C-alpha positions in Angstrom: 0.4 -0.1 0.4 0.8 3.5 -0.6 2.3 5.6 1.9 0.3 8.6 3.1 2.3 11.8 1.8 -0.3 14.1 3.9 1.5 12.6 7.4 5.0 12.8 9.1 6.6 9.2 10.2 5.3 10.2 14.1 2.1 10.6 12.4 1.2 14.2 12.6 -0.8 16.2 9.7 1.7 18.0 7.4 1.8 19.6 4.0 3.4 18.1 1.4 6.8 19.6 0.4 6.3 20.5 -3.2 10.0 21.7 -3.7 11.9 19.6 -5.8 9.1 18.5 -8.0 9.1 19.9 -11.9 6.6 22.2 -12.8 4.5 20.8 -15.3 0.7 21.6 -17.2 -1.8 19.9 -14.9 -5.6 19.3 -15.5 -8.6 18.4 -13.2 -12.0 17.5 -13.8 -14.9 16.9 -11.3 -18.5 16.7 -11.5 -21.5 16.5 -9.5 -25.5 16.5 -9.7 -27.8 18.4 -7.5 -31.2 16.8 -8.5 -34.4 18.6 -7.4 -37.9 18.5 -7.8 -39.5 19.1 -11.3 -41.1 22.4 -10.2 -37.9 23.5 -9.4 -35.9 22.7 -12.5 -38.6 24.4 -14.6 -38.0 27.8 -12.3 -34.5 27.7 -13.0 -34.7 26.4 -16.1 -37.3 30.0 -17.0 -35.0 32.2 -14.9 -38.1 32.6 -12.4 -36.1 31.4 -8.8 -36.4 34.8 -6.7 -32.3 35.5 -6.0 -31.7 35.6 -9.3 -29.8 33.8 -11.9 -29.2 30.3 -10.3 -26.7 28.5 -12.6 -24.8 32.1 -13.4 -24.3 32.6 -10.0 -23.3 28.6 -9.4 -20.6 29.0 -12.2 -19.3 32.1 -10.1 -19.4 30.3 -7.0 -17.3 27.6 -8.5 -14.8 29.4 -10.2 -14.4 31.9 -6.3 -14.4 28.1 -4.7 -11.7 27.0 -6.8 -8.9 29.8 -6.2 -10.0 29.6 -2.6 -9.6 26.4 -1.7 -6.5 26.4 0.1 -8.0 28.5 2.5 -10.4 25.9 3.2 -8.9 22.7 2.8 -5.8 22.5 5.1 -3.2 20.8 3.5 -3.7 22.1 -0.5 -1.3 24.4 -1.5 -1.9 28.0 -2.4 -2.0 27.9 -6.3 -1.6 30.0 -9.2 -4.8 28.6 -11.1 -3.9 29.3 -15.0 -7.7 28.7 -15.3 -11.1 27.4 -14.2 -13.9 26.8 -16.1 -18.1 25.6 -14.2 -20.5 24.5 -16.4 -24.0 23.5 -14.6 -25.5 21.3 -17.7 -29.7 20.9 -17.0 -30.9 17.3 -17.4 -34.9 17.6 -18.5 -35.4 13.9 -18.1 -34.1 13.9 -14.7 -34.6 17.2 -13.2 -31.2 17.5 -12.4 -28.3 20.1 -12.8 -25.0 18.7 -13.7 -22.1 20.8 -12.8 -18.4 20.2 -13.9 -15.1 21.8 -13.4 -12.1 21.8 -15.3 -9.0 23.3 -13.5 -5.8 24.0 -15.0 -2.4 25.2 -13.7 1.5 24.9 -14.8 2.6 23.9 -11.5 4.1 21.9 -8.7 0.9 20.2 -7.4 -1.9 18.9 -9.5 -5.7 21.1 -8.9 -7.9 17.5 -7.8 -8.8 19.6 -4.9 -9.3 22.6 -6.9 -12.0 21.0 -9.4 -13.4 19.1 -6.2 -14.1 22.4 -4.2 -15.6 23.8 -7.6 -18.0 21.6 -8.0 -19.2 21.6 -4.4 -19.4 24.9 -4.4 -21.4 25.8 -7.4 -24.2 22.7 -6.0 -24.4 24.2 -2.8 -25.1 27.5 -4.2 -27.6 25.7 -6.3 -29.3 24.4 -3.2 -28.7 27.8 -1.4 -31.0 29.9 -4.2 -33.2 27.0 -4.4 -34.2 26.2 -1.0 -37.1 28.2 -0.6 -39.0 26.2 -3.2 -37.5 22.8 -2.6 -35.5 21.6 0.4 -35.5 18.5 -0.7 -32.9 18.9 -3.1 -29.8 16.1 -3.0 -26.8 16.8 -3.9 -24.6 13.6 -5.3 -22.0 12.2 -7.0 -19.4 14.8 -6.7 -16.1 13.0 -8.1 -12.7 12.9 -10.6 -13.1 12.4 -13.7 -10.1 12.6 -14.7 -6.5 14.4 -14.4 -3.8 15.0 -15.9 0.1 16.0 -15.4 2.6 15.3 -13.2 4.8 12.3 -11.6 1.7 9.6 -11.1 0.7 10.6 -15.1 -3.2 10.3 -16.0 -6.3 9.0 -14.3 -10.0 8.8 -16.1 -13.0 7.1 -14.4 
């Protein structure tokens, strides 16, 4: 089994030292889903939620969250992210919004946590903006879909 890199020899949590790692192009894609009632979905589609443009605000929240990941995930490095894209795709048949975040960097460590954080924040924003009409929404299946770059190479779900 691979040794965890976020703990020292005594088992204490620590931030990984990436000083000697080569700077490479790295990318991560994460995805998640917000399930909701048919009426909530319809209100989002016609932009009739009282708090405003749900999907537009969710995209901005995701971008902001990716940039602030190191402030909320203790062992993440503050990164100079070069690109964040957050897409919210409505799925009519299932009355859900699928969120996808793609984060890029030229750096010494990956951006998986930034992509996952972007999806989580976008999903929470959708919930927050629509909770007045649907408290039964479910945020589900937040996962890493792909990552590339770095020593460990490419991962694809």
